C-alpha positions, 0 to 999 in steps of 0.5 A: 541511467536516469537523465531526468534526475534533478537535485530534488530527486537527490534530496528525496532519495537521501532524505534531506532538503534541497539546500542540504544537497546544494551544500554537499555539492558545493563542499560547504561546511555545516553538514554532518559526515553521515548526511554527506555520505547519504547525499553522495550515495544518492548522487551516485545512484541517480548518476546526477550531474548538476548543470552549470546553469544550476550551479551559477544560480546557486552562487557556486563556482562554475568550475570552468576557465576560459582561454581567450586568444588571437593567434595565427599559428595553429602549431603555437595554439595547439601547445597552449591549448594542450598546456591549459587543458591538461592542467584543468583536466588534472584539477577537474575543471572544464576549459573553454576556448574563445578566439577573438580579434583584438582589432575588433572595435567591440572586442571588450563587449565580446569578452563581457558577453562570454563571461556573462553567459558562462560565468567562468571562474577565471580567464587565461589570456594569450598574446596579443589579447594579453595586452588588449586594453578593452579586454583587460578593462572588461575583465577588471570591471566584472571582477573576473580573475585573469592571468596573462601569458607573455604580457608586454605591458604593466606586469603589475596588473595581473599574475603573468608567465613569460619568457625573455623574448629580447634575450632569445632573439639576441641568442639566435642572432649571435648564433648566426654571427658566430657561424660567420654570417654578416648579412642576416635578414629578420622577419618581424612578427605581427604588429599586434604582438608586443613580442614582435618588437622585443624580438626585433630589439634582440636582433638589433642588440646582437648586431650592435654588440658584434659591430655589424651595421643595422640595415633597414632593408634587411628587415621585413614585416610579417604576420606570424603566418606561412604566407608572410614568410613567403613574401618576405623571402621573395623580397630578401632573395630579390635584393641586389645583395641577398642575405646569407641567413634569414631569421624568422621570428616564428616557425610558420614564417620560417617554413614559408622562407624554406618553401620559397628557397626550395622553389628557387632551387637553393641548396640549404643550408649551404646557400642560405641559412634559415632559423625560426622561433617557437620550436613548434612541431612544424620545426621538426617536420619541414626540411631541413629541420629548423634551428629555432628558439624553444619557447616553452609554450606548453609550460607557459600555459600550464603555469598560467592555469595553475596560478589562476586555479591557486589564486596566487599573485605571481610573475613567473619567467620560464627559460628558453633555449636554442635548439640546433638542427640542420637549417643553419650552417656557415655561409659559403665563400661564394655567397659571402662575396656576392 
């Protein structure tokens, strides 16, 4: 393998100009089949790989996409990254992933710098970056195509893929009500995620439809992480009349609830039902395995990547489902009368 091979070496071996080699590499027209075959043979013989920088300077596409995210759950992000990467890999496109903090004052400039340095052909935005105005404004100013996963605002601004968070939370709350629970606590997600508000709304809607009063003391703020789930559980279980069920709006927080319940020696799910949201791998590894909402994170990411690669402007809603495992059960009579 000759690591020093460059586009001029390819041109010399094929007996053509550098410009002709560039046309072949970039799949441009006006090159005869015979010439194209000679260039491709020279590329293969020299094991020539055009650098990203060279492609950028020639005005060609970089064949790179970027996923920009700010999410506290490694389980959630693993599935999103895998969904994007597998679609990119199938299309011969490189995927870059860039974490940001949406509350940073210069987050828009950070994204602008990423685009300037890499010249990616498009960007996939994961929640909550999907609703971060400085990021959206920077991408629009640069003319960089982008697709948003689960936006909570202005779907007309870009292509998007999403699920119905309100209905999903309604479904889970209704499931607990149908089991016989009436004191159902809810752990809200990170305040930067608009899905957190949607899931709270779904919870409240289900209570209202069942004629159960909404009690503010049965709602705790969370951060979509294990520690905030622990803190919320400690608060709920310390109430004079604790809940018989806790609905955490992601699996990481639900795992925190389970940990506190185990530490206190509670018999799960007899003494306390615990349910989550997302259906990450964590939901199957905790004990008892979590009843949770399956959010199609892999499919959301793969679909978003496909829309970006195709250039199609579309909004795609994907279905959720309630996955019933063993972390929820009807409340015991003893817990109901406490």
